[in-house]
KEVEXSE-731435 format. One record per residue: residue number from 1; residue in three letters; x, z, y of N, C-alpha, C in turn. Coordinates in pm, 1 decimal. Layout:
<atoms>
 num residuo      n_X      n_Z      n_Y     ca_X     ca_Z     ca_Y      c_X      c_Z      c_Y
 NUM     Ala        X        Z        Y        X        Z        Y        X        Z        Y
...
</atoms>
This chain:
<atoms>
 num residuo      n_X      n_Z      n_Y     ca_X     ca_Z     ca_Y      c_X      c_Z      c_Y
   1     Unk  -7988.5  21335.6  12167.9  -8067.7  21217.3  12150.7  -7987.8  21098.6  12201.7
   2     Unk  -7985.5  20992.3  12127.2  -7914.3  20871.2  12163.6  -8018.5  20767.7  12204.3
   3     Unk  -8006.1  20708.2  12321.2  -8098.8  20604.3  12365.5  -8022.3  20472.1  12362.7
   4     Unk  -8083.9  20373.1  12304.3  -8017.6  20244.5  12287.4  -8112.6  20130.8  12317.9
   5     Unk  -8054.8  20016.3  12341.9  -8130.0  19893.9  12358.3  -8046.7  19785.0  12294.2
   6     Unk  -8108.4  19701.7  12210.3  -8033.5  19591.5  12150.5  -8089.4  19460.6  12201.9
   7     Unk  -8003.0  19360.7  12207.7  -8041.5  19228.7  12254.8  -8023.9  19129.5  12141.7
   8     Unk  -8126.8  19054.7  12112.6  -8125.3  18955.4  12006.5  -8178.6  18825.1  12065.8
   9     Unk  -8116.6  18710.0  12038.4  -8171.3  18583.4  12087.5  -8316.7  18567.7  12045.4
  10     Unk  -8397.5  18501.7  12128.2  -8541.6  18501.9  12105.1  -8585.6  18425.3  11981.5
  11     Unk  -8502.6  18344.4  11921.6  -8548.1  18279.3  11800.3  -8553.9  18378.6  11684.6
  12     Unk  -8505.9  18501.2  11703.8  -8523.3  18609.4  11609.0  -8632.2  18699.7  11663.5
  13     Unk  -8753.0  18683.0  11617.9  -8865.6  18760.4  11670.0  -8902.3  18869.4  11571.9
  14     Unk  -8950.7  18981.0  11623.2  -8991.2  19090.6  11536.5  -9125.0  19059.0  11471.8
  15     Unk  -9213.5  18998.7  11543.9  -9344.0  18958.8  11493.2  -9364.7  18813.2  11533.6
  16     Unk  -9467.1  18749.1  11476.2  -9491.7  18611.7  11520.2  -9510.1  18609.0  11672.0
  17     Unk  -9444.8  18517.4  11736.5  -9446.9  18513.7  11882.3  -9495.5  18376.6  11927.0
  18     Unk  -9595.5  18377.7  12012.4  -9647.1  18253.0  12065.8  -9564.6  18211.8  12186.8
  19     Unk  -9501.9  18307.7  12251.4  -9420.6  18285.4  12369.9  -9291.7  18214.2  12331.3
  20     Unk  -9255.2  18107.8  12400.4  -9133.7  18033.6  12368.0  -9020.8  18065.0  12463.8
  21     Unk  -8900.7  18031.5  12424.0  -8784.3  18049.7  12511.3  -8789.8  17946.3  12622.7
  22     Unk  -8752.5  17987.2  12741.4  -8751.7  17896.0  12855.2  -8609.9  17887.2  12907.4
  23     Unk  -8553.0  17768.5  12911.4  -8418.6  17739.4  12959.7  -8348.3  17850.6  13034.2
  24     Unk  -8301.2  17822.7  13154.6  -8224.5  17920.2  13231.0  -8307.1  17987.1  13339.9
  25     Unk  -8437.6  17967.4  13342.5  -8522.9  18027.8  13442.9  -8531.6  18179.0  13421.1
  26     Unk  -8546.3  18253.9  13530.7  -8570.7  18396.8  13520.9  -8716.0  18415.7  13478.9
  27     Unk  -8737.2  18492.6  13375.0  -8871.2  18512.8  13323.3  -8896.7  18662.6  13313.9
  28     Unk  -9014.2  18703.4  13355.8  -9051.5  18844.2  13341.7  -9067.1  18875.5  13193.4
  29     Unk  -9030.1  18996.2  13155.0  -9038.8  19036.6  13015.2  -9183.8  19042.4  12972.2
  30     Unk  -9210.6  18999.0  12850.1  -9343.4  19012.5  12791.6  -9331.0  19088.8  12661.3
  31     Unk  -9430.8  19168.1  12631.1  -9425.2  19253.0  12512.4  -9442.7  19171.1  12385.5
  32     Unk  -9382.1  19220.5  12278.4  -9400.7  19163.3  12146.0  -9427.2  19278.5  12050.1
  33     Unk  -9482.6  19249.7  11934.9  -9522.3  19354.2  11842.0  -9408.6  19410.3  11759.3
  34     Unk  -9421.5  19536.2  11724.0  -9330.6  19603.9  11632.9  -9412.3  19662.4  11519.7
  35     Unk  -9363.0  19647.3  11399.5  -9424.6  19710.8  11283.4  -9315.3  19790.0  11213.8
  36     Unk  -9336.6  19918.8  11200.6  -9238.8  20003.6  11133.4  -9251.7  19982.6  10982.2
  37     Unk  -9139.3  19963.0  10916.0  -9139.8  19943.4  10771.2  -9093.4  20072.4  10703.6
  38     Unk  -9188.2  20151.7  10660.5  -9157.9  20276.1  10590.9  -9144.9  20251.9  10441.2
  39     Unk  -9088.2  20348.8  10372.4  -9076.6  20349.5  10225.9  -8975.0  20248.7  10171.6
  40     Unk  -8874.0  20219.6  10251.9  -8762.3  20138.5  10206.0  -8636.0  20223.3  10214.2
  41     Unk  -8540.8  20195.6  10128.6  -8411.4  20261.8  10135.5  -8303.1  20155.0  10138.8
  42     Unk  -8190.1  20189.8  10197.1  -8076.8  20099.0  10203.0  -8001.0  20107.8  10071.2
  43     Unk  -7975.4  19995.5  10009.1  -7903.1  19993.1   9882.1  -7760.1  20042.7   9900.1
  44     Unk  -7703.8  20099.6   9794.5  -7569.4  20157.9   9804.2  -7458.6  20053.3   9813.5
  45     Unk  -7491.9  19926.5   9810.9  -7392.8  19819.8   9827.5  -7372.9  19781.2   9974.6
  46     Unk  -7457.3  19836.1  10063.2  -7450.8  19802.9  10205.5  -7334.6  19877.5  10270.6
  47     Unk  -7256.7  19806.2  10350.7  -7142.0  19864.2  10421.4  -7186.2  19901.5  10563.0
  48     Unk  -7142.2  20018.6  10609.0  -7175.6  20068.4  10742.5  -7047.4  20080.4  10824.9
  49     Unk  -7004.2  19972.7  10891.7  -6878.7  19979.4  10966.5  -6887.6  20063.7  11093.9
  50     Unk  -7008.7  20083.6  11148.3  -7024.2  20156.0  11274.7  -7121.7  20272.7  11258.0
  51     Unk  -7128.0  20357.4  11360.9  -7223.2  20468.9  11359.2  -7367.1  20419.2  11361.9
  52     Unk  -7390.7  20308.1  11432.4  -7521.4  20242.4  11434.9  -7495.8  20095.5  11404.7
  53     Unk  -7567.4  20041.3  11304.9  -7546.8  19904.3  11259.5  -7677.7  19827.3  11272.4
  54     Unk  -7668.1  19699.2  11303.3  -7786.1  19615.7  11323.1  -7783.1  19497.4  11226.9
  55     Unk  -7899.6  19462.3  11177.4  -7913.9  19342.0  11094.9  -8039.5  19268.5  11142.0
  56     Unk  -8027.4  19139.4  11160.2  -8141.8  19054.1  11188.3  -8164.6  18973.9  11062.0
  57     Unk  -8281.2  18992.5  11002.3  -8308.5  18935.7  10870.1  -8424.4  18838.0  10881.1
  58     Unk  -8399.2  18713.5  10841.8  -8500.5  18608.5  10851.2  -8542.6  18554.3  10715.4
  59     Unk  -8478.7  18602.0  10608.6  -8509.8  18552.1  10474.1  -8536.5  18668.4  10379.4
  60     Unk  -8634.0  18651.6  10291.9  -8669.8  18755.6  10194.9  -8551.7  18791.1  10105.1
  61     Unk  -8470.0  18692.8  10068.9  -8355.3  18718.3   9981.6  -8256.1  18813.5  10047.2
  62     Unk  -8231.4  18792.8  10176.0  -8140.1  18880.8  10249.0  -8197.7  19021.3  10259.7
  63     Unk  -8326.7  19031.5  10285.7  -8394.2  19161.0  10293.8  -8381.2  19235.8  10161.6
  64     Unk  -8406.4  19166.3  10051.6  -8399.9  19227.6   9918.3  -8257.4  19268.2   9879.7
  65     Unk  -8156.0  19202.8   9936.1  -8017.9  19241.6   9910.2  -7978.4  19369.0   9983.4
  66     Unk  -8049.1  19400.1  10091.5  -8017.5  19517.8  10172.3  -8106.0  19637.1  10137.5
  67     Unk  -8234.7  19612.0  10112.1  -8331.7  19720.0  10095.0  -8396.4  19720.6   9957.1
  68     Unk  -8427.7  19841.4   9911.1  -8507.5  19861.9   9792.0  -8634.7  19934.3   9832.1
  69     Unk  -8736.5  19931.7   9746.3  -8864.8  19995.0   9774.9  -8865.4  20135.8   9718.1
  70     Unk  -8906.9  20231.2   9800.8  -8920.5  20370.4   9758.6  -9068.8  20406.0   9759.7
  71     Unk  -9146.0  20333.4   9683.4  -9291.2  20350.3   9683.4  -9332.5  20471.0   9600.4
  72     Unk  -9429.0  20545.3   9654.2  -9489.4  20655.1   9579.5  -9633.4  20617.7   9549.4
  73     Unk  -9700.0  20700.8   9471.8  -9837.4  20668.8   9431.4  -9933.4  20660.5   9549.5
  74     Unk  -9910.3  20737.7   9653.8 -10004.2  20740.4   9765.6  -9954.7  20667.5   9889.9
  75     Unk  -9850.1  20588.1   9877.9  -9799.6  20516.2   9995.2  -9817.1  20366.1   9976.8
  76     Unk  -9843.9  20300.5  10089.3  -9856.7  20155.5  10089.0  -9732.7  20097.0  10153.9
  77     Unk  -9667.5  20007.3  10086.2  -9545.6  19944.2  10137.4  -9583.1  19812.0  10202.9
  78     Unk  -9541.8  19796.2  10328.0  -9564.9  19670.9  10400.5  -9448.9  19577.8  10369.3
  79     Unk  -9479.9  19460.2  10321.9  -9377.9  19359.2  10292.1  -9375.0  19258.4  10406.2
  80     Unk  -9259.5  19236.8  10469.7  -9253.0  19138.1  10578.2  -9287.3  18998.2  10528.1
  81     Unk  -9356.1  18922.4  10613.5  -9389.1  18783.1  10584.5  -9287.5  18697.0  10659.0
  82     Unk  -9183.8  18654.8  10589.5  -9074.1  18584.3  10653.7  -9109.7  18442.0  10696.5
  83     Unk  -9231.2  18397.0  10668.3  -9272.0  18266.4  10719.7  -9305.4  18274.8  10868.7
  84     Unk  -9328.2  18397.2  10921.0  -9358.5  18410.9  11062.7  -9305.4  18538.3  11124.5
  85     Unk  -9234.1  18619.2  11047.2  -9181.6  18745.7  11097.1  -9032.1  18756.1  11068.8
  86     Unk  -8965.8  18834.6  11148.9  -8824.6  18863.2  11131.6  -8807.9  19013.8  11134.8
  87     Unk  -8716.8  19065.3  11054.9  -8688.6  19207.4  11053.1  -8562.5  19232.5  11134.9
  88     Unk  -8573.1  19325.2  11228.7  -8456.9  19374.1  11301.5  -8435.1  19515.5  11249.3
  89     Unk  -8327.6  19534.5  11174.4  -8301.3  19663.7  11110.5  -8193.6  19738.5  11186.9
  90     Unk  -8217.8  19866.8  11207.4  -8118.7  19957.3  11264.7  -8076.3  20047.4  11150.2
  91     Unk  -7950.3  20035.1  11109.9  -7900.5  20105.2  10991.7  -7799.4  20211.5  11032.4
  92     Unk  -7818.2  20331.4  10980.9  -7726.6  20441.9  11005.0  -7656.6  20476.6  10874.9
  93     Unk  -7530.8  20517.7  10880.8  -7460.5  20556.9  10757.8  -7532.8  20673.6  10690.0
  94     Unk  -7516.7  20687.8  10558.9  -7579.8  20799.4  10487.0  -7537.2  20933.9  10546.8
  95     Unk  -7631.8  21026.9  10549.0  -7605.4  21160.3  10600.8  -7692.1  21261.3  10525.6
  96     Unk  -7653.3  21386.3  10528.8  -7737.1  21490.0  10467.8  -7816.1  21564.7  10574.9
  97     Unk  -7815.6  21513.2  10698.0  -7892.2  21569.8  10809.3  -8018.6  21486.9  10832.0
  98     Unk  -8129.5  21553.7  10861.4  -8254.8  21485.3  10889.4  -8238.8  21404.1  11018.0
  99     Unk  -8266.3  21273.1  11010.5  -8245.0  21181.2  11122.0  -8366.1  21090.2  11135.8
 100     Unk  -8407.1  21066.3  11259.2  -8523.1  20980.7  11285.1  -8485.2  20872.0  11385.0
 101     Unk  -8538.2  20750.4  11363.5  -8526.1  20641.6  11459.2  -8666.7  20618.8  11514.1
 102     Unk  -8681.9  20633.2  11644.9  -8811.7  20617.3  11711.2  -8808.2  20489.7  11794.5
 103     Unk  -8896.6  20396.1  11763.9  -8905.0  20271.4  11839.3  -9000.5  20291.5  11956.0
 104     Unk  -8954.4  20258.0  12075.6  -9036.5  20273.3  12194.7  -9114.3  20146.2  12225.9
 105     Unk  -9042.6  20031.7  12229.6  -9110.2  19905.3  12258.2  -9015.5  19789.9  12230.1
 106     Unk  -9073.0  19671.8  12226.5  -8995.6  19547.9  12216.5  -9054.3  19450.3  12316.6
 107     Unk  -8967.5  19371.6  12377.0  -9013.9  19273.8  12473.9  -8921.7  19153.0  12472.3
 108     Unk  -8977.6  19040.9  12514.6  -8900.9  18917.4  12525.4  -8872.4  18894.3  12672.2
 109     Unk  -8747.9  18868.3  12704.4  -8707.0  18838.3  12841.5  -8619.5  18714.0  12836.3
 110     Unk  -8676.1  18601.4  12871.7  -8600.6  18476.1  12867.4  -8562.8  18442.3  12724.5
 111     Unk  -8432.2  18438.3  12696.7  -8384.4  18403.0  12563.5  -8345.0  18524.3  12481.2
 112     Unk  -8386.7  18641.9  12521.5  -8351.3  18763.8  12449.3  -8476.0  18839.9  12408.2
 113     Unk  -8463.2  18912.7  12300.2  -8563.7  19011.4  12265.2  -8494.8  19146.2  12278.0
 114     Unk  -8554.6  19235.2  12353.0  -8499.6  19368.2  12376.8  -8580.1  19469.1  12296.7
 115     Unk  -8511.4  19549.6  12219.9  -8576.7  19653.2  12141.0  -8524.8  19787.5  12191.1
 116     Unk  -8617.9  19872.0  12233.1  -8583.3  20002.7  12288.2  -8614.9  20109.0  12181.7
 117     Unk  -8518.8  20194.2  12156.2  -8536.9  20297.5  12054.6  -8447.6  20415.7  12086.4
 118     Unk  -8472.0  20526.6  12017.9  -8382.1  20640.2  12027.6  -8365.7  20701.2  11890.1
 119     Unk  -8255.0  20768.4  11872.7  -8221.3  20832.7  11745.6  -8216.4  20982.5  11769.8
 120     Unk  -8285.7  21057.9  11685.7  -8279.5  21203.7  11698.0  -8238.5  21263.2  11564.2
 121     Unk  -8154.9  21365.7  11571.8  -8109.7  21437.2  11454.2  -8152.1  21582.9  11470.1
 122     Unk  -8219.7  21636.6  11369.0  -8269.7  21773.1  11379.9  -8164.8  21875.0  11342.4
 123     Unk  -8062.9  21833.9  11268.9  -7964.0  21927.6  11219.9  -8005.4  21991.3  11089.3
 124     Unk  -8130.2  21968.4  11049.2  -8182.4  22023.4  10924.3  -8118.2  21951.4  10805.8
 125     Unk  -8068.3  22028.5  10709.8  -8008.7  21971.9  10589.0  -8116.9  21915.5  10497.5
 126     Unk  -8092.6  21799.3  10441.8  -8183.5  21740.4  10344.2  -8147.9  21793.3  10205.9
 127     Unk  -8247.4  21808.4  10125.3  -8218.8  21857.5   9988.5  -8220.2  21746.1   9888.5
</atoms>
């Protein structure tokens, strides 16, 4: 299991945030919302330079260039509202092993947003 934490400047929020950035003062972390976006796939034009890759997406056009919809008849696809939301994507290179990204929490601390997550691989081959 890989445990990670990413830091993003606070003007990139995962959900609409009423809390504002405060200069150089020490501020206790406050929680912010996370919404998991299921039923999307990474387009084959996306480059994966690292084992774990991050994208902060603030525009629908950028989101559509990276992701496609894998909607089925019984699934509801959540579309981000970029007028008040930002997508923080954790991208892994293609693999034939079953892999999960589990988000634990997100919080704002001063001028950063911290996202806590872990990656687990079952070793099970995908068909």
